[in-house]
N, C-alpha and C positions, 0 to 999 in steps of 0.2 A: 379872113384866115383864122382857123382855129387853133389855140394854144393846149399841148397836153395838158392833162389834167394829172394829178397824183396818181390815179387808179392806172390810168394809160402808162405811165412811166412805170409802174410797178411790174404791170404785165410784160413790157419790154425789156425790162431788166432782169425778170426771171427766164425768161425765154432765153435772154443771152448767157444766164448763169447757168441754166441748165443745159443750152450745147455746149458752153465753154467744159463745165464738168465732163459730159459724155465724151468730148473729143480727149480732155486729159485722161480718164479713164481707160479709151482706145489705145491712145501712145503708152500708158504705164503698163497695160497687159501686152501689147507687144512687145516692149523692152524688155519685161519679164520672160517672156518665153523666149525670145532670142538669148538673154543670158543661161536661163535654165535648160536651153536645148543642148543636148549633150552629142557630140559628133557619135555618129555611128562607129560601133566597134568593128573590129575585122571579122568577118566571115571565114571560118575555116571551112574547109571541106575533108571528107575523107578522100581516099585515094579513089576510090571506085566512083565518087560523084564528079569529082575532077575529071577524070578522063572520059566520063559520060557527058561533060559540058563541053570538054574540047571537041566532042565529034563534031557539033554544031556551031561552036564558035571556039575557033582555035586561038589559044593564048599559051604565053610561058607558066610555067610553073615555079614555084618557090615552096620546097617541102621542108617543115621544120622536123627534123628526126630528134625527138625527146623521149623521156622516160620520166615515169611518175614521181621517181626519187630523186631528181635532178632539179636542185636549188637554183642552178642559173638559169635553166629552162625557163622556171616560173619567173625568175626576175625579168627576163627578157619578156615574158608575156607581159608582164605588169609595166614595163618601162616602154621599149622599141616598138614594140608590138602595139601597144597602146597609143601611141604617139598618132594622133588625127592625122598629119601629113604622112608619114608612113603607111597608116592603113588605106588611105585615099590612093594613094601612089600603087600600093599592092593589088587593092582592088581592081584599079585600072587596068594593069599590066600583067597581071598574073591570076593562076588560080591558086590560092595558098592552100596547102594541104598539112594536116597534121599528122604525125607518123609516130605512132608510139615504137619503140624498136624493141619493146618487149610484150607486144601485143600477142594476145591468144587466137584472135579470129583469121582465118585465112583469107587472102586475097588473090584473086585469079586476074592475071592481066597477061596477054597476047599469048594465049595458048598453054600458057604456066601456071601454076599454083606454089603460092609464098606463104610460109607458115611459121610458127614458133617451133624453134629448135631447143632444147634444154641441154644445158651445159652438162658436161660428163660428170660433175658432182652432185647435179641434181639441184642446185641452186641457182637459180636465175636461167638466163638464156637470152635468144635473140630471134628475131622476126627476120627472115630470108631476105626479104623485099628491102628491109632497113641496110642489112648487110651488103646487099647487092649496090644500093645506090651508094654506100659510104667505100665501097671497095676493101670491105672487112676492117677498115679504120675505126673503130666503134668507139665516139666520145661525144658527149652532149652538153650541150645542144650544138647540133650541126645543121646547117642549112644547104640543100643540094637546089642547083638551079637548073631547069630542064628547057628545051625548047618545045615548041609545039608538036613536033615529032617525038619526045619523050628521049632525046640526045642529050646527054649531060653538058651544060656549059662550065659550071665548076662546084666544086664542093668547100665549104667555107666553114670551118670547126671553130667553136669557140662563142662565148658570149658578146654580144655587138651593143653597143648605144645607138642611138636613132640616126645621129650622123654618118658613123659607119655603115650602118644597115643601108641607110639610103644611096649612099656609094654603090653598095654592090648591087642594090636593085637597078640603078641606071645603068652599070656596067653591062646587066645581063639585059635590061628591057631596051636599050637603044642599042643593043649589039654591038656594042664596043669591042667585044672579044674576038670580033671578025678582023678587027684592025690592030689591035694592041693587046698586051698581057695584063693581067690583073696587076700585077706587082708594079709596071711602067705608069698604068691607070691609077690606082690608088696614092702613089708617090706625086703625080702632076696634079690631083684635084683635092 
């Protein structure tokens, strides 16, 4: 029987230390990657993009009608829409559409052209698609939920926190509106 000498022990120890260091480094790198990995932000579509996507993969729509000057719209973008759970739920069940209620670009949809109409005083105006979606009740932010056939499920004006927004999303995605009113649903949930 041969006893290990000092050189054999050193080689063995160095190999173990090297393997341990390599394993530790791999674990540390993996944990840093997971901690620093940010959730995917919500991908917004234009009206035209969402309509085109709906042709091959039908989904419901959530349309965020906003304006550039709306502070509550920006707060909702940084709050509820940035919430990873909200973003994931919207991505799974809806085509999220941003529609600037004052955009100048024309939108063609279902054989109609929607465009910007200036106010009588020449200051400001409104896009006619936003006007149609909101039934002329212009306030921002306002969410409009549509089914796969572009039929309106509901109009929801005002700023929302993540929890309240999630209730609305589930109401529309799970088609609770076919069995219950929004008022009854939100009180019970």
